[in-house]
N, C-alpha and C positions, 0 to 999 in steps of 0.2 A: 348914776355912775358911782362906782366904788373904787377906792385907791388902795394900793398895797405896796409896801416897801419890803424888799427881800435882800438879805445879806448872802451873796453867793459864796461858795466854798471851793477852793482848789483852782480858781481862775484868776485872771488879772483884774477883772472888773470888781469894784468895791461895793456896788449897790445896783439893784434893779428896781425901777419905779414903774408900776403897772396901773393902768386905768382900765377897768372892765365895765361893760354895760351893766345896767341894774340887775339883769337876770343872771349875770356871772358867766354867760356862755360865749360872749364875744369880746375880744380884745379891742379896746378903743385906742390905746396907745401904750408904748413902752419906751423907756429911756434907760441908759446905762451910765454909771459913773465909773470912769477908768476903762481899761481894756483897749481894744483896737477900735479907735473912734469911727473910722469909715465903715468898717465891717458891721459894727454894732448899730450904727445909724441905718445901714441898709437892712439889717434884720428887722429893726423897728418899723421901717417903711413897708417892707414886704408883709409883715405880720398884722399891721393895723387894719382893723375892720374884719379880720378873719375869725372864724370860730376857734375857741380854745382847743377843742378836740382835734381839729385839723392841724393846728400848730404843733401840738404835742406829738401827733403821729409823724410829722415831718422831721422834727428836731430832737426828739428824745433819744438819748444814747450817743449823740454826736460827741466826738472827742477832739482834743486840741493837742497836736504833737503826741508826746508820750503820756499826757495826762488822761485819766480815765473819764474826764468830763470836759465841758467847754462852756463858754458863755451861753451858747444856744441851748445846751442841755440844762444849764442852770435856769434859763428862762422857763423851760417846761416845768421845772420843780416850783418855781415862783408862781407860775400860773395855777398849778394844782393847789398850792398853799392859799392863794388868793381865793380860788373857788370855794375852798373849805370854809372860808370866813363869810362868804355871801349867804 
């Protein structure tokens, strides 16, 4: 298992904590600090155990209101950054 902490930009959450399987291809777990608690817990539950590529395909480019990004979109950036470290 590898862990990665990511500082999102342009969203309400302050940090994203990721655990990837050793191969870096599967998300073991994710948690957010700040943001919409219930929604972000749901995202974490839905994404756990899924391949990173599948999560990115589903969530990349998602926006929040008038913002050009969202916590879900920032998660995809965090996942790619974490994979680059594996």
